[in-house]
ZAMARGU-4260 file (C-alpha; in steps of 0.2 Angstrom, whole numbers, plus 5000, padded with zeros to 4 digits):
<rodrens>
0) 4678/6159/5200 | 4682/6141/5203 | 4683/6128/5190 | 4668/6117/5187 | 4668/6099/5179
5) 4655/6089/5170 | 4656/6071/5165 | 4646/6055/5164 | 4649/6038/5172 | 4636/6030/5160
10) 4625/6035/5146 | 4637/6041/5133 | 4640/6030/5117 | 4627/6018/5124 | 4608/6018/5128
15) 4606/6013/5147 | 4614/6015/5164 | 4613/6034/5164 | 4624/6043/5177 | 4630/6061/5175
20) 4641/6071/5187 | 4643/6090/5190 | 4658/6093/5202 | 4663/6110/5209 | 4676/6114/5222
25) 4665/6108/5237 | 4650/6099/5229 | 4648/6084/5218 | 4630/6082/5212 | 4625/6065/5204
30) 4611/6064/5191 | 4602/6047/5189 | 4610/6030/5192 | 4603/6017/5180 | 4607/6000/5174
35) 4606/5991/5157 | 4603/5973/5153 | 4617/5962/5146 | 4618/5956/5128 | 4621/5938/5124
40) 4640/5940/5125 | 4639/5943/5144 | 4635/5925/5149 | 4627/5924/5166 | 4627/5943/5170
45) 4611/5950/5177 | 4614/5968/5176 | 4627/5981/5171 | 4628/5997/5182 | 4641/6011/5181
50) 4658/6010/5189 | 4657/6023/5203 | 4675/6021/5209 | 4678/6040/5207 | 4663/6044/5217
55) 4669/6032/5231 | 4686/6041/5232 | 4678/6058/5234 | 4662/6053/5244 | 4665/6067/5256
60) 4660/6079/5242 | 4645/6069/5235 | 4630/6079/5242 | 4615/6072/5232 | 4608/6060/5220
65) 4595/6069/5209 | 4584/6058/5199 | 4575/6064/5183 | 4562/6050/5182 | 4558/6032/5186
70) 4564/6021/5171 | 4576/6007/5175 | 4590/6015/5165 | 4589/6030/5177 | 4585/6021/5194
75) 4591/6003/5192 | 4608/6005/5199 | 4603/6016/5214 | 4603/6003/5227 | 4620/5997/5222
80) 4627/6015/5222 | 4620/6019/5239 | 4629/6004/5247 | 4645/6012/5242 | 4641/6031/5244
85) 4626/6034/5255 | 4619/6051/5250 | 4602/6059/5250 | 4591/6055/5235 | 4579/6068/5228
90) 4565/6063/5216 | 4547/6066/5212 | 4533/6057/5221 | 4530/6043/5209 | 4549/6040/5205
95) 4552/6039/5224 | 4538/6026/5225 | 4548/6015/5212 | 4565/6019/5221 | 4557/6013/5238
100) 4553/5996/5230 | 4571/5994/5226 | 4578/6000/5242 | 4566/5989/5252 | 4572/5974/5242
105) 4590/5978/5246 | 4586/5982/5264 | 4591/6000/5262 | 4575/6009/5265 | 4577/6013/5283
110) 4595/6020/5281 | 4592/6031/5265 | 4586/6049/5265 | 4573/6052/5252 | 4567/6069/5248
115) 4551/6073/5237 | 4554/6086/5224 | 4543/6094/5210 | 4545/6106/5196 | 4544/6121/5208
120) 4557/6114/5221 | 4573/6124/5224 | 4589/6116/5232 | 4604/6125/5238 | 4621/6117/5240
125) 4638/6125/5245 | 4643/6130/5227 | 4627/6127/5217 | 4608/6130/5217 | 4596/6118/5208
130) 4579/6122/5200 | 4568/6110/5190 | 4556/6110/5175 | 4542/6098/5169 | 4545/6088/5153
135) 4534/6075/5144 | 4540/6057/5143 | 4532/6039/5144 | 4532/6039/5163 | 4524/6052/5175
140) 4533/6065/5185 | 4548/6068/5174 | 4559/6083/5177 | 4573/6093/5168 | 4586/6101/5179
145) 4595/6118/5179 | 4611/6120/5190 | 4615/6138/5194 | 4634/6138/5196 | 4649/6150/5197
150) 4652/6146/5178 | 4634/6149/5173 | 4619/6139/5171 | 4620/6121/5166 | 4604/6112/5160
155) 4601/6093/5160 | 4585/6089/5150 | 4582/6071/5157 | 4572/6060/5144 | 4559/6071/5135
160) 4548/6074/5121 | 4536/6089/5118 | 4518/6081/5119 | 4505/6095/5117 | 4491/6084/5121
165) 4498/6073/5135 | 4487/6059/5142 | 4489/6064/5160 | 4487/6083/5156 | 4504/6087/5163
170) 4511/6099/5151 | 4530/6103/5148 | 4536/6119/5156 | 4539/6128/5139 | 4539/6145/5147
175) 4551/6140/5161 | 4562/6132/5148 | 4562/6148/5137 | 4565/6159/5153 | 4581/6149/5156
180) 4586/6152/5139 | 4583/6171/5140 | 4593/6172/5156 | 4608/6163/5148 | 4613/6144/5148
185) 4632/6140/5147 | 4630/6122/5144 | 4616/6110/5139 | 4616/6091/5141 | 4601/6084/5131
190) 4596/6067/5127 | 4599/6060/5110 | 4589/6043/5108 | 4579/6048/5093 | 4591/6061/5085
195) 4590/6051/5069 | 4571/6052/5067 | 4564/6067/5057 | 4548/6076/5063 | 4540/6078/5080
200) 4536/6063/5091 | 4517/6058/5090 | 4506/6061/5105 | 4501/6047/5117 | 4483/6051/5113
205) 4484/6042/5096 | 4488/6026/5105 | 4473/6027/5116 | 4461/6029/5101 | 4468/6014/5093
210) 4468/6004/5109 | 4449/6006/5111 | 4446/6001/5093 | 4457/5985/5094 | 4448/5980/5110
215) 4431/5982/5102 | 4436/5971/5087 | 4443/5958/5098 | 4434/5941/5097 | 4442/5933/5112
220) 4454/5938/5126 | 4465/5953/5124 | 4483/5952/5130 | 4493/5968/5130 | 4511/5969/5134
225) 4520/5985/5138 | 4533/5992/5150 | 4527/5992/5167 | 4533/6009/5170 | 4523/6017/5156
230) 4509/6022/5167 | 4500/6032/5153 | 4500/6016/5142 | 4493/6006/5157 | 4479/6019/5159
235) 4475/6018/5141 | 4473/5999/5143 | 4462/6002/5158 | 4451/6015/5148 | 4449/6002/5134
240) 4443/5989/5147 | 4431/6001/5154 | 4424/6005/5136 | 4422/5987/5132 | 4417/5981/5149
245) 4431/5969/5152 | 4440/5964/5168 | 4459/5966/5169 | 4472/5954/5175 | 4490/5959/5179
250) 4504/5946/5175 | 4522/5949/5180 | 4529/5955/5197 | 4535/5972/5190 | 4518/5975/5182
255) 4510/5972/5199 | 4522/5982/5209 | 4522/5998/5198 | 4503/5997/5196 | 4501/5996/5215
260) 4512/6011/5217 | 4503/6021/5204 | 4486/6017/5211 | 4492/6021/5229 | 4499/6038/5224
265) 4485/6043/5212 | 4493/6041/5195 | 4481/6027/5189 | 4462/6027/5190 | 4455/6010/5190
270) 4436/6007/5191 | 4431/5997/5206 | 4431/5978/5204 | 4439/5979/5187 | 4455/5970/5192
275) 4455/5951/5194 | 4468/5938/5198 | 4476/5926/5186 | 4466/5912/5193 | 4450/5921/5188
280) 4454/5922/5170 | 4447/5905/5165 | 4431/5908/5175 | 4425/5922/5164 | 4420/5923/5146
285) 4435/5926/5136 | 4426/5941/5128 | 4425/5949/5145 | 4444/5947/5150 | 4460/5957/5146
290) 4477/5953/5152 | 4491/5966/5155 | 4508/5959/5156 | 4527/5961/5156 | 4538/5955/5142
295) 4537/5967/5128 | 4556/5966/5125 | 4556/5947/5123 | 4563/5943/5140 | 4562/5923/5141
300) 4556/5922/5159 | 4543/5936/5157 | 4525/5933/5156 | 4522/5936/5138 | 4536/5924/5133
305) 4529/5911/5144 | 4511/5913/5137 | 4518/5912/5119 | 4527/5895/5123 | 4513/5888/5134
310) 4522/5887/5150 | 4512/5900/5160 | 4503/5889/5172 | 4484/5891/5172 | 4483/5904/5157
315) 4483/5900/5139 | 4482/5909/5122 | 4468/5902/5111 | 4464/5904/5093 | 4455/5921/5091
320) 4463/5929/5105 | 4471/5946/5102 | 4489/5950/5107 | 4495/5968/5107 | 4513/5973/5109
325) 4512/5991/5115 | 4530/5995/5115 | 4544/5996/5103 | 4559/5984/5104 | 4575/5991/5111
330) 4589/5989/5099 | 4596/5971/5102 | 4579/5964/5107 | 4572/5962/5090 | 4575/5944/5088
335) 4568/5939/5104 | 4552/5949/5101 | 4550/5942/5084 | 4551/5924/5091 | 4537/5928/5103
340) 4526/5936/5088 | 4529/5920/5078 | 4524/5909/5093 | 4508/5919/5095 | 4503/5918/5077
345) 4507/5899/5078 | 4494/5898/5092 | 4481/5906/5081 | 4481/5923/5089 | 4479/5940/5080
350) 4495/5949/5084 | 4496/5968/5083 | 4514/5975/5084 | 4526/5988/5077 | 4525/6007/5077
355) 4517/6009/5060 | 4503/6021/5057 | 4491/6006/5053 | 4492/6000/5071 | 4500/6015/5081
360) 4500/6004/5097 | 4516/6013/5103 | 4524/6030/5101 | 4541/6034/5108 | 4544/6044/5124
365) 4559/6052/5117 | 4559/6067/5106 | 4562/6066/5087 | 4573/6079/5078 | 4561/6093/5079
370) 4558/6091/5098 | 4577/6091/5100 | 4579/6107/5089 | 4565/6115/5099 | 4574/6112/5116
375) 4590/6118/5108 | 4581/6134/5102 | 4573/6138/5118 | 4588/6135/5129 | 4601/6143/5117
380) 4616/6136/5125 | 4634/6142/5122 | 4641/6124/5124 | 4632/6108/5121 | 4635/6090/5126
385) 4623/6077/5118 | 4620/6062/5130 | 4610/6046/5132 | 4614/6038/5115 | 4626/6028/5105
390) 4639/6037/5095 | 4629/6040/5079 | 4614/6047/5089 | 4626/6059/5098 | 4633/6064/5081
395) 4616/6067/5073 | 4611/6078/5088 | 4627/6089/5086 | 4621/6091/5068 | 4604/6097/5074
400) 4612/6109/5086 | 4623/6116/5073 | 4608/6119/5062 | 4600/6130/5075 | 4615/6140/5079
405) 4627/6131/5091 | 4645/6133/5085 | 4653/6117/5080 | 4668/6121/5091 | 4657/6122/5106
410) 4650/6104/5105 | 4658/6089/5114 | 4654/6071/5109 | 4661/6062/5124 | 4664/6044/5131
415) 4660/6039/5148 | 4674/6047/5159 | 4678/6061/5148 | 4678/6077/5158 | 4673/6094/5152
420) 4680/6108/5163 | 4672/6125/5163 | 4683/6140/5169 | 4682/6159/5165 | 4668/6157/5153
425) 4676/6143/5142 | 4674/6124/5141 | 4688/6112/5137 | 4689/6093/5136 | 4707/6088/5140
430) 4706/6074/5153 | 4696/6059/5159 | 4693/6049/5175 | 4690/6031/5178 | 4673/6025/5171
435) 4666/6008/5164 | 4655/5994/5168 | 4652/5985/5184 | 4643/5968/5182 | 4630/5961/5194
440) 4629/5942/5194 | 4617/5935/5207 | 4622/5943/5224 | 4640/5947/5217 | 4643/5965/5212
445) 4659/5969/5203 | 4667/5952/5206 | 4665/5946/5188 | 4678/5953/5177 | 4684/5951/5159
450) 4694/5935/5163 | 4679/5926/5170 | 4668/5932/5156 | 4682/5925/5144 | 4682/5908/5153
455) 4662/5908/5152 | 4663/5911/5133 | 4676/5898/5131 | 4665/5885/5140 | 4650/5890/5130
460) 4659/5889/5113 | 4670/5874/5115 | 4666/5865/5132 | 4677/5858/5145 | 4690/5844/5146
465) 4695/5838/5163 | 4711/5827/5164 | 4712/5817/5180 | 4730/5811/5184 | 4732/5798/5198
470) 4750/5799/5204 | 4762/5792/5217 | 4765/5805/5230 | 4782/5798/5234 | 4789/5794/5216
475) 4779/5807/5206 | 4774/5794/5194 | 4757/5789/5186 | 4749/5775/5195 | 4735/5772/5182
480) 4729/5778/5165 | 4723/5796/5165 | 4704/5798/5166 | 4696/5811/5154 | 4679/5819/5158
485) 4672/5830/5144 | 4657/5842/5145 | 4651/5851/5129 | 4667/5846/5120 | 4664/5830/5111
490) 4651/5816/5112 | 4662/5802/5121 | 4654/5787/5112 | 4658/5794/5095 | 4675/5800/5099
495) 4683/5785/5107 | 4698/5786/5095 | 4702/5804/5099 | 4701/5801/5118 | 4711/5786/5117
500) 4725/5795/5107 | 4724/5809/5120 | 4726/5797/5134 | 4742/5790/5126 | 4749/5808/5123
505) 4746/5813/5141 | 4754/5797/5148 | 4769/5800/5137 | 4770/5818/5142 | 4770/5815/5160
510) 4782/5800/5159 | 4795/5810/5148 | 4796/5824/5161 | 4811/5823/5173 | 4802/5824/5190
515) 4810/5831/5205 | 4803/5827/5222 | 4795/5843/5227 | 4777/5847/5228 | 4779/5863/5217
520) 4783/5852/5202 | 4765/5847/5201 | 4761/5864/5193 | 4775/5860/5180 | 4766/5843/5176
525) 4749/5852/5174 | 4756/5865/5162 | 4765/5853/5151 | 4750/5842/5150 | 4738/5856/5146
530) 4750/5863/5133 | 4752/5847/5124 | 4734/5842/5124 | 4728/5859/5119 | 4739/5858/5103
535) 4733/5841/5099 | 4715/5845/5101 | 4716/5860/5091 | 4725/5851/5077 | 4712/5837/5076
540) 4696/5847/5080 | 4699/5865/5078 | 4692/5868/5095 | 4699/5876/5111 | 4690/5868/5126
545) 4694/5873/5143 | 4707/5861/5149 | 4708/5857/5168 | 4722/5845/5173 | 4719/5838/5191
550) 4732/5828/5201 | 4726/5816/5214 | 4741/5811/5226 | 4741/5793/5232
</rodrens>
């Protein structure tokens, strides 16, 4: 039997940019290709996607990209991946609709093979066969995957919870999952997002009941913000509008796009004439209007943030309006969300937020501890790799696995790039491959590295000082006093003495150098000036601005 390898290029020790790989002798199958959004330290970066260098080097073996569901952290990097490794994409009907929007934007739709799959689909490759099973999550059409290989069955759960009363009546395939466990599963890869939270994840139906109640109590407009991809939550907003006879306006490009796909493919049911445009909001009585918008994570340019600071043209939040945040903040976004909540209260709105039992406007789409234990108990894997989580989440998931009978020596807490090799019934982790982050900045992909980010951070923290030296081309001497231009370093009118002393220092530094009549010596002049100014500036200001000497030859 040939060796089989399993590793991740994203999704381990982090939440986001999920990408998992199963490699046999002849096949490489890729599971998901997502993105994640940068934190405040990654100045100017738009997206972070997985480094797929390894897959590029072995592109002749890559047979398919199989997508578990349509969230950004699972599909947001697909277009960038396909530009480097163009392979067939397999996904459910709704997920394909969202992927098509991205491929169309990147002008890849016409050259990409897309295949519609469902829970009863069966795929056959050279060394592997692939089956699927339904799971519950916060977006329609989610699948877990079972790979039948020479080294036994490998199961990838996708993102999941067990909702026994799902909004869309699409129940998890408990019998199929249990059957996989009875047949024997060699390795389980299971998501870990809520591995620290005890109990079972509450059902989505709780949110629907509270949503209708809040709509009935509202005295003005109702503004609801949630993830555009949470189609079940969108349907609950539509149902609440229907129950209270309100019209509904959609704000935000992603919200409009996802709702269009969901309606077109039959995943949303909207009464005729309920949807109105943003321009019609002010034409109706505020008690007859609801708004569904993007921005639940505090994104500064999204609709909710612009409504909160009064910059959304033509739509305002008035005293007595009700604002509902029907999504929990992703770790790292709490401050931005809190700022919006404060702004809404300042405008006089009634704001309903949080995940407490008193509001219950959001329940997680990820399984709590009992959900995770149930999956482990049904699958009964020999080996276990917790995925989709930061280190503490992966650690807690391993403790749960141990509590239901998985042996501690058979569990692997990995980093992106760590490879688990399966051979002759045993799994070992002894090697790794290249993995990391690729930064997307505008139209540039991968052209911004650590050096550029370090420069951006320096500019952001201490500013820039440009030193312009006008010098004789023939004699290599200063013709005039150096000019200093600062941006973000000091306020010129209040720092005249500092700048005057720097000018004297630069002049003496240049004049004291023994100049040779070759052009290459310009670099030596620049380096000496930069070194002396940097030391002087830090001594007197404790700042390290970016110093750029420029020589103008005359």
